[in-house]
gemmi code that builds the backbone of each chain (N, CA, C; Angstrom):
import gemmi

chains = {
    "A": [
        ("MET", (1.279, -1.223, 0.366), (-0.018, -0.132, 0.435), (0.905, 1.496, 0.413)),
        ("LYS", (0.263, 2.398, -0.527), (1.201, 3.803, -0.416), (0.313, 4.230, 0.633)),
        ("ILE", (1.008, 5.390, 1.227), (0.602, 6.031, 2.486), (1.224, 7.483, 2.024)),
        ("LYS", (0.498, 8.620, 2.018), (1.063, 10.123, 1.783), (0.216, 10.759, 3.126)),
        ("ALA", (1.072, 11.313, 3.944), (0.420, 12.219, 4.825), (1.310, 13.269, 5.079)),
        ("LYS", (0.484, 14.620, 5.052), (1.257, 16.004, 5.037), (0.348, 16.912, 5.725)),
        ("GLU", (1.151, 17.845, 6.835), (0.506, 18.611, 7.383), (0.258, 20.132, 7.053)),
        ("LYS", (-0.608, 20.658, 7.230), (-1.050, 21.913, 6.668), (-1.802, 22.461, 8.136)),
        ("LYS", (-1.317, 23.675, 8.606), (-1.777, 24.067, 9.722), (-2.706, 23.422, 10.449)),
        ("GLY", (-2.085, 22.858, 11.071), (-2.711, 21.572, 12.479), (-3.554, 20.431, 11.871)),
        ("LEU", (-3.543, 20.541, 10.277), (-4.410, 19.576, 9.591), (-3.695, 18.523, 8.745)),
        ("VAL", (-3.804, 17.350, 9.260), (-2.927, 16.398, 8.264), (-4.091, 15.351, 7.425)),
        ("GLU", (-3.579, 16.123, 6.233), (-4.434, 15.259, 4.864), (-3.473, 13.964, 4.751)),
        ("VAL", (-4.472, 13.016, 4.961), (-3.642, 11.429, 4.551), (-4.425, 10.952, 3.169)),
        ("LYS", (-3.744, 10.431, 2.562), (-3.985, 9.844, 1.533), (-3.707, 8.325, 1.378)),
        ("ILE", (-4.197, 7.563, 0.992), (-3.841, 6.023, 0.957), (-4.348, 5.370, 0.051)),
        ("LEU", (-3.410, 4.401, -0.600), (-3.772, 3.576, -1.792), (-3.467, 2.134, -1.366)),
        ("LEU", (-4.797, 1.133, -0.995), (-4.340, 0.081, -0.566), (-4.160, -1.199, -1.693)),
        ("ASP", (-3.983, -2.117, -1.240), (-3.824, -3.332, -2.407), (-4.822, -3.776, -1.939)),
        ("SER", (-5.980, -4.475, -3.124), (-6.841, -5.465, -3.049), (-7.343, -5.317, -4.437)),
        ("PRO", (-7.670, -6.566, -4.873), (-8.982, -6.573, -6.401), (-10.252, -6.103, -6.059)),
        ("MET", (-10.704, -6.522, -4.710), (-12.218, -5.962, -4.518), (-12.816, -6.461, -5.065)),
        ("VAL", (-12.651, -7.815, -5.291), (-13.905, -8.863, -6.000), (-14.810, -9.412, -5.239)),
        ("GLY", (-16.235, -8.966, -5.303), (-17.363, -9.500, -4.707), (-17.443, -10.462, -5.479)),
        ("LYS", (-18.948, -11.167, -4.784), (-19.193, -12.726, -5.062), (-19.927, -12.689, -6.585)),
        ("GLU", (-20.683, -11.413, -7.227), (-21.093, -11.480, -8.184), (-19.400, -11.214, -9.515)),
        ("GLU", (-19.012, -10.592, -9.299), (-17.788, -9.988, -9.847), (-17.114, -11.225, -10.209)),
        ("ALA", (-16.697, -12.142, -9.054), (-16.016, -13.463, -9.284), (-16.606, -14.113, -10.034)),
        ("GLU", (-17.791, -14.929, -10.090), (-18.649, -15.556, -11.012), (-18.384, -15.057, -12.231)),
        ("THR", (-18.657, -13.697, -12.610), (-18.783, -13.523, -14.129), (-17.032, -13.780, -14.577)),
        ("ARG", (-15.911, -13.345, -13.621), (-14.699, -13.535, -14.116), (-14.153, -14.559, -13.845)),
        ("LYS", (-14.755, -15.292, -13.024), (-13.987, -16.572, -12.768), (-12.716, -16.656, -12.202)),
        ("VAL", (-12.909, -15.579, -10.825), (-11.776, -15.381, -9.927), (-12.512, -15.483, -8.688)),
        ("GLU", (-11.049, -15.582, -7.701), (-11.699, -15.660, -6.216), (-12.298, -14.572, -5.582)),
        ("VAL", (-13.464, -14.584, -4.500), (-13.652, -13.503, -3.952), (-12.655, -13.034, -3.091)),
        ("ASP", (-11.947, -11.993, -3.197), (-10.948, -11.350, -2.863), (-11.384, -9.859, -2.185)),
        ("PHE", (-11.768, -9.273, -0.795), (-11.773, -7.922, -1.236), (-11.420, -7.377, 0.575)),
        ("LEU", (-11.165, -6.352, 0.933), (-10.777, -5.846, 2.174), (-12.421, -5.636, 3.136)),
        ("THR", (-12.307, -6.070, 4.230), (-13.486, -6.029, 5.198), (-13.382, -4.671, 5.978)),
        ("HIS", (-11.724, -4.351, 6.138), (-11.670, -3.263, 7.478), (-10.607, -2.392, 7.289)),
        ("VAL", (-10.767, -1.354, 7.611), (-9.324, -0.641, 7.346), (-9.090, 0.136, 8.196)),
        ("THR", (-8.079, 0.585, 9.333), (-7.918, 1.300, 10.190), (-6.645, 2.024, 10.284)),
        ("ALA", (-6.758, 3.463, 10.966), (-5.669, 4.625, 10.416), (-5.580, 4.872, 11.885)),
        ("LYS", (-4.094, 4.757, 12.248), (-3.660, 5.274, 14.011), (-2.682, 6.474, 13.683)),
        ("ILE", (-2.918, 7.357, 14.525), (-1.638, 8.554, 14.584), (-1.271, 8.583, 16.394)),
        ("ASN", (-0.004, 7.841, 16.437), (0.513, 7.918, 17.338), (-0.170, 6.731, 18.477)),
        ("GLY", (-0.557, 5.635, 17.729), (-1.135, 4.524, 18.458), (-2.720, 4.897, 18.637)),
        ("LYS", (-3.094, 5.852, 18.493), (-4.594, 6.338, 18.676), (-5.247, 6.179, 17.299)),
        ("VAL", (-6.235, 5.292, 17.545), (-6.911, 5.250, 16.112), (-7.865, 6.425, 15.707)),
        ("ILE", (-7.959, 6.860, 14.592), (-8.502, 8.324, 14.266), (-9.462, 8.095, 13.326)),
        ("TRP", (-9.562, 6.929, 12.185), (-10.253, 6.746, 11.501), (-10.043, 5.091, 10.988)),
        ("GLU", (-11.641, 4.767, 10.783), (-11.666, 3.490, 10.316), (-13.008, 3.401, 9.365)),
        ("ALA", (-12.599, 2.163, 8.459), (-14.066, 2.143, 7.837), (-14.222, 0.231, 7.516)),
        ("SER", (-15.406, 0.141, 7.745), (-15.743, -0.859, 7.111), (-16.070, -0.985, 5.990)),
        ("THR", (-15.464, -1.924, 5.060), (-15.609, -2.047, 3.852), (-16.012, -2.968, 2.907)),
        ("GLY", (-16.715, -2.686, 1.453), (-17.127, -3.856, 0.996), (-16.435, -3.961, -0.457)),
        ("PRO", (-17.326, -4.598, -1.225), (-16.376, -4.979, -2.490), (-16.837, -3.765, -3.839)),
        ("PHE", (-17.894, -2.850, -3.029), (-17.823, -2.318, -4.432), (-17.274, -0.813, -4.416)),
        ("LEU", (-16.027, -1.029, -3.160), (-15.263, 0.034, -3.633), (-14.348, -0.557, -5.028)),
        ("SER", (-13.511, 0.695, -5.564), (-12.843, 0.507, -6.803), (-11.435, -0.697, -6.546)),
        ("LYS", (-11.012, -1.066, -7.517), (-10.011, -1.999, -7.457), (-8.441, -0.861, -6.530)),
        ("ASN", (-8.085, -1.619, -5.702), (-7.076, -0.984, -5.102), (-7.607, 0.514, -4.481)),
        ("PRO", (-8.174, 0.118, -3.201), (-9.199, 1.526, -2.952), (-8.435, 2.518, -2.408)),
        ("TYR", (-8.833, 3.883, -2.924), (-8.171, 4.809, -1.882), (-8.964, 5.997, -1.240)),
        ("PHE", (-8.469, 6.447, -0.487), (-9.095, 7.135, 0.661), (-8.438, 8.264, 0.934)),
        ("MET", (-9.211, 9.191, 1.104), (-8.312, 10.539, 1.627), (-8.955, 10.650, 2.705)),
        ("PHE", (-8.674, 11.161, 3.937), (-9.292, 11.946, 5.211), (-8.398, 13.243, 5.788)),
        ("ASN", (-9.135, 13.823, 6.671), (-8.349, 14.794, 7.039), (-8.197, 14.728, 8.367)),
        ("VAL", (-7.456, 14.569, 9.421), (-7.246, 14.682, 10.689), (-6.330, 15.628, 11.354)),
        ("GLU", (-6.784, 16.166, 12.835), (-5.750, 16.645, 13.383), (-4.196, 16.212, 13.769)),
        ("GLY", (-2.866, 16.851, 13.858), (-1.682, 16.340, 13.585), (-1.006, 17.136, 13.536)),
        ("LYS", (0.065, 16.547, 13.504), (1.394, 17.382, 13.122), (2.678, 16.869, 12.813)),
        ("LYS", (3.431, 17.424, 12.258), (4.694, 17.135, 11.343), (5.400, 15.941, 12.448)),
        ("GLY", (5.840, 14.683, 11.583), (6.713, 14.087, 12.308), (5.721, 13.017, 13.323)),
        ("ASP", (4.410, 13.256, 13.135), (3.576, 12.200, 14.078), (3.435, 10.708, 13.248)),
        ("GLU", (3.286, 9.544, 13.901), (3.644, 8.245, 13.335), (2.081, 7.936, 12.774)),
        ("LEU", (2.072, 7.658, 11.471), (0.869, 7.330, 11.055), (0.978, 5.888, 10.537)),
        ("VAL", (-0.206, 4.766, 10.845), (0.110, 3.667, 10.694), (-1.579, 3.013, 9.844)),
        ("ILE", (-1.434, 2.490, 8.836), (-2.661, 1.989, 8.179), (-2.647, 0.450, 8.453)),
        ("GLU", (-3.785, -0.199, 8.731), (-3.739, -1.915, 9.150), (-5.097, -1.916, 8.124)),
        ("THR", (-5.001, -3.153, 7.387), (-6.508, -3.606, 6.603), (-6.103, -4.930, 6.922)),
        ("ILE", (-7.382, -5.552, 6.501), (-7.972, -6.952, 7.069), (-8.479, -7.288, 5.934)),
        ("ASN", (-8.557, -8.844, 5.024), (-9.388, -8.803, 4.143), (-10.328, -10.195, 4.409)),
        ("ASP", (-11.076, -10.297, 3.794), (-12.408, -11.380, 3.800), (-11.857, -12.656, 4.145)),
        ("LYS", (-10.704, -12.929, 4.314), (-9.745, -14.415, 4.347), (-9.270, -13.995, 5.872)),
        ("GLY", (-9.000, -13.081, 6.358), (-8.569, -12.221, 7.609), (-7.123, -12.045, 7.481)),
        ("VAL", (-6.763, -11.883, 6.500), (-5.160, -11.466, 5.894), (-4.812, -10.046, 6.510)),
        ("VAL", (-3.919, -9.966, 7.334), (-3.902, -9.070, 8.049), (-2.302, -8.065, 7.107)),
        ("ASP", (-2.527, -6.909, 6.755), (-1.555, -6.219, 6.054), (-1.144, -4.876, 6.823)),
        ("SER", (-0.008, -3.965, 7.113), (0.023, -2.769, 7.746), (1.312, -2.391, 7.068)),
        ("ASP", (1.252, -0.859, 7.258), (2.137, -0.107, 6.757), (2.148, 0.977, 7.531)),
        ("LYS", (3.414, 1.655, 7.737), (3.448, 3.157, 8.731), (4.286, 4.162, 7.847)),
        ("ASP", (3.982, 5.347, 8.139), (4.763, 6.491, 7.395), (4.695, 7.687, 8.590)),
        ("GLN", (5.619, 8.749, 8.126), (5.593, 9.883, 9.181), (5.023, 10.782, 8.387)),
        ("VAL", (4.361, 11.593, 9.237), (3.510, 12.785, 8.718), (4.713, 13.988, 8.283)),
        ("LYS", (4.425, 14.253, 7.045), (5.261, 15.485, 6.656), (4.722, 16.827, 6.567)),
    ],
    "B": [
        ("MET", (-28.811, -20.600, 39.070), (-27.015, -20.733, 39.147), (-26.344, -20.301, 40.275)),
        ("GLN", (-25.444, -20.939, 40.730), (-24.915, -20.725, 42.043), (-24.397, -19.318, 42.088)),
        ("ARG", (-24.309, -18.685, 42.919), (-23.886, -17.162, 42.846), (-22.202, -17.063, 42.769)),
        ("ARG", (-21.631, -17.870, 43.304), (-20.340, -17.840, 43.057), (-19.790, -18.495, 41.606)),
        ("LYS", (-20.483, -19.497, 41.326), (-19.807, -19.704, 39.623), (-20.462, -18.622, 38.714)),
        ("PHE", (-21.540, -17.723, 38.991), (-22.082, -16.715, 37.920), (-20.813, -15.787, 38.282)),
        ("LEU", (-20.157, -15.480, 39.478), (-19.317, -14.000, 39.726), (-18.401, -14.696, 38.977)),
        ("SER", (-17.792, -16.017, 39.100), (-16.576, -15.888, 38.223), (-16.818, -15.958, 36.226)),
        ("LEU", (-18.211, -16.505, 36.369), (-18.234, -16.565, 35.025), (-18.178, -14.949, 34.325)),
        ("GLY", (-18.571, -14.072, 35.269), (-18.515, -12.580, 35.076), (-17.207, -12.075, 34.658)),
        ("ALA", (-16.115, -12.648, 35.653), (-14.742, -12.027, 35.708), (-14.349, -12.813, 34.377)),
        ("THR", (-15.025, -13.998, 33.817), (-13.958, -14.370, 32.839), (-14.413, -13.485, 31.708)),
        ("ALA", (-15.765, -13.104, 31.764), (-15.873, -12.268, 30.344), (-15.154, -10.762, 30.451)),
        ("VAL", (-15.004, -10.445, 31.703), (-14.332, -9.183, 31.828), (-12.771, -9.093, 31.306)),
        ("ALA", (-12.376, -10.372, 31.566), (-11.131, -10.450, 31.106), (-10.861, -10.577, 29.623)),
        ("VAL", (-11.563, -11.310, 29.123), (-11.761, -11.372, 27.826), (-12.022, -10.200, 26.900)),
        ("ALA", (-12.950, -8.965, 27.613), (-13.326, -8.093, 26.704), (-11.689, -7.440, 26.928)),
        ("SER", (-11.409, -7.187, 28.037), (-10.014, -6.158, 28.246), (-8.694, -6.918, 27.160)),
        ("VAL", (-8.723, -7.990, 26.973), (-7.331, -8.240, 25.677), (-7.865, -7.939, 24.305)),
        ("LEU", (-9.047, -7.705, 24.033), (-9.300, -7.117, 22.617), (-8.303, -6.468, 22.031)),
        ("PRO", (-8.049, -6.282, 20.887), (-6.819, -5.604, 20.319), (-7.188, -4.019, 20.345)),
        ("VAL", (-6.641, -3.029, 20.381), (-7.028, -1.805, 20.204), (-7.839, -1.410, 19.202)),
        ("SER", (-7.366, -1.843, 18.060), (-7.913, -1.462, 16.717), (-9.082, -1.837, 16.646)),
        ("LEU", (-9.857, -3.015, 17.555), (-11.302, -3.398, 17.818), (-11.934, -2.584, 18.375)),
        ("SER", (-11.315, -1.394, 19.075), (-12.008, -0.477, 20.283), (-13.379, 0.346, 19.682)),
        ("ALA", (-13.474, 0.343, 18.449), (-14.598, 1.133, 17.811), (-15.387, -0.461, 17.369)),
        ("THR", (-16.549, 0.381, 16.022), (-17.350, -0.700, 15.834), (-16.858, -1.533, 14.534)),
        ("ASP", (-16.974, -2.808, 14.418), (-16.747, -3.431, 13.134), (-18.176, -3.702, 12.225)),
        ("PHE", (-18.910, -2.942, 11.445), (-20.263, -2.704, 10.939), (-20.388, -3.876, 10.017)),
        ("ARG", (-19.472, -4.477, 9.751), (-19.777, -5.475, 8.734), (-19.974, -6.928, 9.649)),
        ("ALA", (-19.504, -6.661, 11.175), (-19.968, -7.500, 12.077), (-21.403, -7.201, 12.990)),
        ("THR", (-21.317, -6.012, 12.829), (-23.099, -5.484, 14.212), (-23.751, -5.201, 12.947)),
        ("ALA", (-23.603, -5.215, 11.771), (-24.790, -5.057, 11.108), (-24.766, -6.045, 9.604)),
        ("PRO", (-24.598, -7.063, 9.633), (-24.328, -8.052, 8.470), (-25.686, -7.669, 7.415)),
        ("LYS", (-27.023, -7.443, 7.761), (-27.961, -7.001, 6.928), (-27.634, -5.866, 6.089)),
        ("ALA", (-27.277, -4.838, 6.537), (-27.128, -3.729, 5.862), (-25.886, -3.810, 4.422)),
        ("TRP", (-25.435, -5.071, 4.680), (-24.082, -5.334, 3.743), (-24.961, -6.266, 2.645)),
        ("GLU", (-26.196, -6.713, 2.771), (-26.785, -7.461, 1.832), (-27.635, -6.828, 1.135)),
        ("ALA", (-28.306, -5.916, 1.830), (-29.594, -5.122, 1.024), (-29.026, -4.763, -0.471)),
        ("PRO", (-30.151, -4.891, -1.040), (-29.847, -4.454, -2.506), (-30.303, -3.055, -3.015)),
        ("SER", (-30.737, -2.484, -2.248), (-31.602, -0.768, -2.249), (-30.925, -0.137, -1.268)),
        ("SER", (-30.480, 1.024, -1.487), (-30.028, 1.895, -0.667), (-30.649, 2.118, 0.745)),
        ("LYS", (-32.048, 2.263, 0.343), (-33.438, 2.623, 1.712), (-33.059, 1.213, 2.550)),
        ("GLU", (-33.211, 0.071, 2.046), (-33.183, -0.956, 2.940), (-31.654, -1.053, 3.764)),
        ("ALA", (-30.437, -0.793, 2.799), (-29.421, -0.665, 3.954), (-29.097, 0.000, 4.685)),
        ("ILE", (-29.719, 1.595, 4.410), (-29.596, 2.541, 5.636), (-30.626, 2.307, 6.693)),
        ("GLU", (-31.646, 1.521, 6.642), (-32.295, 1.148, 7.535), (-31.676, -0.113, 8.724)),
        ("ALA", (-31.237, -0.729, 7.929), (-30.384, -1.885, 8.433), (-29.234, -1.485, 9.015)),
        ("LEU", (-28.859, -0.384, 8.797), (-27.357, 0.229, 9.453), (-28.068, 1.277, 10.427)),
        ("PHE", (-28.696, 2.154, 10.076), (-29.092, 3.406, 11.181), (-30.258, 3.107, 11.975)),
        ("GLY", (-31.146, 1.912, 11.253), (-32.491, 1.842, 12.338), (-33.497, 2.909, 12.278)),
        ("SER", (-33.025, 3.744, 11.313), (-34.058, 4.997, 11.213), (-33.935, 5.366, 10.082)),
        ("SER", (-35.140, 6.322, 9.165), (-34.937, 6.802, 7.898), (-35.217, 8.354, 8.158)),
        ("GLU", (-35.229, 8.890, 9.455), (-35.337, 10.193, 9.535), (-34.233, 10.766, 9.283)),
        ("MET", (-33.939, 11.454, 8.165), (-32.877, 12.413, 8.060), (-33.266, 13.759, 8.048)),
        ("ILE", (-31.973, 14.460, 8.206), (-31.500, 16.027, 7.813), (-31.013, 16.384, 6.567)),
        ("ASP", (-31.826, 16.998, 5.754), (-30.958, 17.087, 4.691), (-30.134, 18.754, 4.678)),
        ("GLY", (-29.358, 18.585, 3.308), (-28.539, 19.754, 3.128), (-27.481, 20.272, 3.749)),
        ("GLN", (-26.914, 19.158, 4.609), (-25.566, 19.682, 5.977), (-24.343, 19.087, 5.211)),
        ("ILE", (-24.505, 17.862, 4.579), (-23.687, 17.540, 3.523), (-23.276, 17.506, 2.348)),
        ("GLU", (-22.248, 17.974, 1.727), (-21.671, 18.111, 0.535), (-21.105, 16.770, -0.292)),
        ("ILE", (-21.686, 16.324, -1.506), (-21.166, 15.474, -2.017), (-20.392, 15.874, -3.373)),
        ("LYS", (-19.201, 15.516, -3.339), (-18.441, 15.912, -4.965), (-18.431, 14.866, -5.674)),
        ("ALA", (-18.874, 14.864, -6.707), (-19.172, 13.751, -7.370), (-19.238, 13.957, -8.945)),
        ("PRO", (-18.669, 13.269, -9.936), (-18.732, 13.914, -11.089), (-20.288, 13.472, -11.585)),
        ("LYS", (-20.764, 14.616, -12.255), (-22.257, 14.127, -13.044), (-22.112, 13.294, -14.078)),
        ("LEU", (-20.817, 13.087, -14.784), (-20.724, 12.153, -15.771), (-19.345, 11.325, -15.525)),
        ("ALA", (-19.438, 10.128, -14.881), (-18.219, 9.243, -14.812), (-17.907, 8.446, -16.230)),
        ("GLU", (-16.647, 8.708, -16.588), (-16.252, 8.146, -17.843), (-16.035, 6.733, -17.332)),
        ("ASN", (-15.199, 6.290, -16.517), (-14.846, 5.195, -15.941), (-15.360, 4.791, -14.697)),
        ("GLY", (-16.390, 3.765, -14.774), (-17.440, 3.228, -13.987), (-16.731, 2.417, -12.816)),
        ("GLY", (-15.314, 1.997, -13.287), (-14.441, 1.252, -12.163), (-14.045, 2.186, -11.030)),
        ("ALA", (-13.960, 3.406, -10.906), (-13.391, 3.721, -10.212), (-13.957, 5.784, -10.179)),
        ("VAL", (-15.220, 5.661, -9.553), (-15.798, 6.705, -9.381), (-15.402, 7.337, -8.273)),
        ("PRO", (-14.707, 9.016, -8.130), (-14.663, 9.640, -6.922), (-15.578, 10.412, -6.482)),
        ("ILE", (-15.537, 9.902, -5.157), (-16.842, 10.375, -4.620), (-16.281, 11.441, -2.958)),
        ("GLY", (-16.479, 12.162, -3.019), (-15.935, 13.301, -2.160), (-17.459, 13.784, -1.332)),
        ("ILE", (-16.535, 13.941, -0.123), (-17.923, 13.817, 1.265), (-17.191, 14.816, 1.755)),
        ("LYS", (-18.107, 16.339, 2.118), (-17.612, 17.409, 2.694), (-18.436, 17.816, 3.781)),
        ("SER", (-18.577, 18.139, 5.210), (-19.459, 18.865, 5.977), (-18.795, 19.256, 7.364)),
        ("LYS", (-19.259, 20.589, 7.623), (-19.058, 21.508, 8.535), (-19.645, 21.091, 9.941)),
        ("LEU", (-20.302, 19.900, 9.838), (-20.604, 18.959, 11.103), (-19.576, 18.477, 11.782)),
        ("ASP", (-19.702, 18.021, 12.921), (-19.111, 17.205, 13.663), (-19.332, 15.620, 13.399)),
        ("LEU", (-18.742, 15.195, 12.580), (-19.246, 13.962, 12.381), (-18.730, 12.372, 12.948)),
        ("ALA", (-19.520, 11.357, 13.370), (-18.926, 10.045, 13.983), (-18.857, 9.253, 13.119)),
        ("VAL", (-19.991, 8.898, 11.988), (-20.176, 7.797, 11.473), (-20.686, 8.440, 9.974)),
        ("VAL", (-19.792, 8.131, 9.091), (-19.649, 8.493, 7.516), (-20.363, 7.375, 6.675)),
        ("ALA", (-21.108, 6.689, 6.269), (-21.748, 5.534, 5.319), (-22.077, 6.051, 3.800)),
        ("LEU", (-21.606, 5.383, 3.327), (-21.962, 5.508, 1.442), (-22.670, 4.393, 0.723)),
        ("PHE", (-23.744, 4.882, 0.297), (-24.267, 3.747, -0.504), (-24.824, 4.082, -1.915)),
        ("GLN", (-24.837, 2.843, -2.638), (-25.240, 3.364, -4.105), (-25.810, 2.451, -4.649)),
        ("ASP", (-26.777, 2.469, -5.705), (-27.845, 1.644, -6.014), (-27.401, 1.395, -7.318)),
        ("ALA", (-26.004, 1.343, -8.085), (-25.878, 0.527, -9.094), (-24.970, -0.683, -9.528)),
        ("ASN", (-25.022, -1.262, -8.413), (-24.459, -2.601, -7.963), (-25.593, -3.702, -7.593)),
        ("PRO", (-24.821, -4.844, -7.333), (-26.406, -5.618, -6.745), (-26.465, -5.659, -5.068)),
        ("ARG", (-25.382, -5.039, -4.378), (-25.451, -4.710, -3.338), (-25.467, -3.307, -2.866)),
        ("SER", (-26.058, -2.596, -1.931), (-25.747, -1.026, -1.934), (-25.195, -0.524, -1.118)),
        ("ALA", (-24.607, -1.215, -0.092), (-23.719, -0.592, 1.255), (-22.101, -0.207, 0.265)),
        ("VAL", (-21.543, 0.541, 0.250), (-20.008, 0.804, -0.059), (-18.840, 0.580, 1.137)),
        ("VAL", (-19.140, 1.419, 2.149), (-18.491, 1.688, 3.005), (-18.904, 2.125, 4.356)),
        ("VAL", (-18.369, 1.873, 5.296), (-19.068, 2.790, 6.420), (-17.823, 3.251, 7.332)),
        ("MET", (-17.691, 4.593, 7.323), (-16.113, 5.223, 8.268), (-16.793, 5.511, 9.371)),
        ("GLU", (-15.702, 5.577, 10.182), (-15.852, 5.971, 11.397), (-14.705, 7.203, 11.972)),
        ("LEU", (-15.154, 8.006, 11.989), (-14.230, 9.264, 12.523), (-14.070, 9.456, 13.838)),
        ("ALA", (-12.820, 9.491, 14.452), (-12.475, 9.632, 15.918), (-12.781, 11.456, 16.081)),
        ("GLU", (-12.867, 11.763, 17.391), (-12.621, 13.466, 17.774), (-11.502, 13.723, 16.955)),
        ("GLY", (-11.688, 15.143, 16.203), (-10.387, 15.321, 15.612), (-10.094, 15.043, 14.261)),
        ("THR", (-11.066, 14.223, 13.749), (-11.223, 14.070, 12.487), (-12.120, 14.634, 11.648)),
        ("VAL", (-11.720, 15.546, 10.492), (-12.366, 16.387, 9.830), (-13.535, 16.018, 9.025)),
        ("ALA", (-14.375, 16.186, 8.655), (-15.452, 15.798, 7.676), (-14.974, 16.218, 6.311)),
        ("ASP", (-13.927, 15.852, 5.651), (-13.632, 16.011, 4.702), (-12.891, 14.895, 3.987)),
        ("LEU", (-13.601, 13.963, 3.407), (-13.209, 12.541, 2.799), (-13.231, 12.213, 1.328)),
        ("MET", (-12.566, 11.564, 0.542), (-12.631, 11.126, -0.497), (-12.583, 9.660, -0.733)),
        ("THR", (-13.451, 8.838, -1.439), (-12.728, 7.678, -1.710), (-13.188, 7.572, -3.446)),
        ("LYS", (-13.000, 6.204, -3.672), (-13.490, 5.888, -5.421), (-14.419, 4.237, -5.209)),
        ("ILE", (-15.387, 4.609, -5.896), (-16.023, 3.408, -6.053), (-16.245, 2.810, -7.415)),
        ("LYS", (-17.000, 1.537, -6.954), (-17.510, 0.951, -8.856), (-19.100, 1.344, -9.037)),
        ("MET", (-19.239, 1.769, -10.387), (-20.704, 1.695, -10.641), (-20.967, 0.751, -11.869)),
        ("ARG", (-21.802, -0.186, -11.946), (-21.876, -0.275, -13.203), (-22.855, 0.340, -14.217)),
        ("LYS", (-23.926, 1.110, -13.700), (-24.677, 1.893, -14.581), (-24.967, 3.349, -13.651)),
        ("THR", (-25.632, 4.232, -14.389), (-26.257, 5.536, -13.604), (-27.084, 5.219, -12.445)),
        ("ALA", (-26.881, 5.875, -11.647), (-27.421, 5.936, -10.331), (-27.169, 6.659, -9.544)),
        ("ASN", (-28.347, 6.818, -7.996), (-28.080, 7.672, -6.936), (-26.903, 6.984, -5.944)),
        ("VAL", (-26.167, 8.075, -5.605), (-25.062, 7.838, -4.674), (-25.581, 8.481, -3.269)),
        ("THR", (-26.067, 7.751, -2.678), (-26.088, 8.334, -1.067), (-25.501, 8.249, 0.149)),
        ("VAL", (-25.309, 9.583, 0.683), (-24.230, 10.054, 1.984), (-25.232, 9.838, 3.236)),
        ("VAL", (-24.790, 8.674, 4.358), (-25.891, 9.166, 5.526), (-24.772, 9.222, 6.678)),
        ("ALA", (-24.985, 9.911, 7.282), (-23.876, 10.573, 8.324), (-24.330, 10.560, 9.943)),
        ("LYS", (-23.785, 9.922, 10.654), (-24.463, 10.191, 11.986), (-23.440, 11.093, 13.026)),
        ("GLY", (-24.083, 12.381, 13.208), (-23.195, 13.567, 13.659), (-22.933, 13.028, 15.113)),
        ("ARG", (-22.230, 13.315, 16.307), (-21.708, 13.239, 17.136), (-23.145, 13.991, 18.177)),
        ("ASP", (-23.758, 14.705, 17.514), (-25.255, 15.011, 18.311), (-26.318, 13.889, 18.313)),
        ("GLY", (-26.047, 13.180, 17.469), (-26.780, 11.564, 17.645), (-27.813, 11.604, 16.438)),
        ("LYS", (-27.818, 12.658, 15.582), (-28.724, 12.812, 14.791), (-28.124, 12.346, 13.293)),
        ("LEU", (-28.806, 12.092, 12.278), (-28.852, 11.381, 11.127), (-28.942, 12.475, 10.183)),
        ("TYR", (-27.599, 12.783, 9.184), (-27.574, 13.505, 8.154), (-27.752, 12.858, 6.795)),
        ("SER", (-28.104, 13.198, 5.676), (-27.903, 12.654, 4.435), (-27.748, 13.749, 3.343)),
        ("ALA", (-27.286, 13.135, 2.182), (-27.375, 13.906, 0.881), (-27.363, 12.598, -0.250)),
        ("VAL", (-27.977, 12.874, -1.383), (-28.339, 12.353, -2.102), (-27.148, 12.940, -4.031)),
        ("GLN", (-26.941, 12.185, -4.546), (-26.414, 12.803, -5.587), (-26.388, 11.565, -7.222)),
        ("LYS", (-27.135, 11.898, -8.108), (-27.016, 11.257, -9.356), (-25.648, 11.267, -10.145)),
        ("VAL", (-25.153, 10.099, -10.239), (-24.186, 9.972, -11.427), (-24.291, 9.235, -12.538)),
        ("GLU", (-23.964, 9.915, -13.382), (-23.810, 9.119, -14.938), (-22.652, 8.373, -15.013)),
        ("VAL", (-23.261, 7.163, -15.639), (-21.801, 6.471, -16.021), (-21.848, 6.153, -17.378)),
        ("SER", (-20.510, 6.345, -18.010), (-20.791, 5.614, -19.571), (-20.315, 4.155, -19.713)),
        ("ILE", (-19.064, 3.740, -19.113), (-18.848, 2.637, -18.968), (-18.916, 2.012, -17.396)),
        ("GLY", (-19.491, 0.716, -17.469), (-19.753, 0.339, -16.212), (-18.413, -0.360, -15.314)),
        ("GLY", (-18.473, -0.754, -14.348), (-17.158, -0.919, -13.523), (-17.344, -1.974, -12.943)),
        ("CYS", (-18.323, -3.440, -13.006), (-18.296, -4.189, -12.003), (-17.640, -5.545, -12.754)),
        ("GLY", (-16.838, -5.778, -13.695), (-16.195, -6.718, -14.311), (-17.133, -7.318, -15.098)),
        ("GLY", (-17.445, -6.391, -15.830), (-18.628, -7.135, -16.831), (-19.894, -6.640, -16.579)),
    ],
}
model = gemmi.Model(1)
for chain_id, residues in chains.items():
    chain = gemmi.Chain(chain_id)
    for i, (resn, *xyz) in enumerate(residues, 1):
        res = gemmi.Residue()
        res.name, res.seqid = resn, gemmi.SeqId(i, " ")
        for name, pos in zip(("N", "CA", "C"), xyz):
            atom = gemmi.Atom()
            atom.name, atom.element = name, gemmi.Element(name[0])
            atom.pos, atom.b_iso = gemmi.Position(*pos), 0.0
            res.add_atom(atom)
        chain.add_residue(res)
    model.add_chain(chain)
structure = gemmi.Structure()
structure.add_model(model)
structure.setup_entities()
């Protein structure tokens, strides 16, 4: 996944690009591929959960999210994802 | 049940609850409202998720293209001056309506964007719950020229 977090006047703009084909059951049938999508995404700044999303297969492939949260340069941002099979992925970056 | 046994059961339950990982501190809407994720129409999904259809209009802004060329990734922006706790996105273009339910911790501003799949022209609905406990909504029609549900 890709994470970008930039502070501007006390507000951090977070942009994340996650890795998942986001295939739901109907799409899996037509394309003859396996169902595979993210079910939950969590964002933490300095260990505190600040944003999270319960997600479904109608988000675009490799889902994109942008959100704004109070924070400052140097804060540590951690993104965690979990898919329909329970596979967990995480990545971190510093707020610039 | 014997009182002693009951008490010890309670203690076990508390212990289990306290070791849950931090990331699960808020709600997993897939687990708490499974029906909402299976509902074919926005109306049913919204009722299953929020339990009410009483909404306040005009406080939330949806930023979406009037005409989306690629239905595989339609950018949807959501903006509001309100202090929102939960923001949910629905559409009527796919077999099921619910797309994403976001939870914003205090200090998170309601200025969000994501990209969704839409295989045909349809309405996109945003329903948000404010920290005041009230429900707010907004609807916008998005025209799609090429569908994006893999066929």
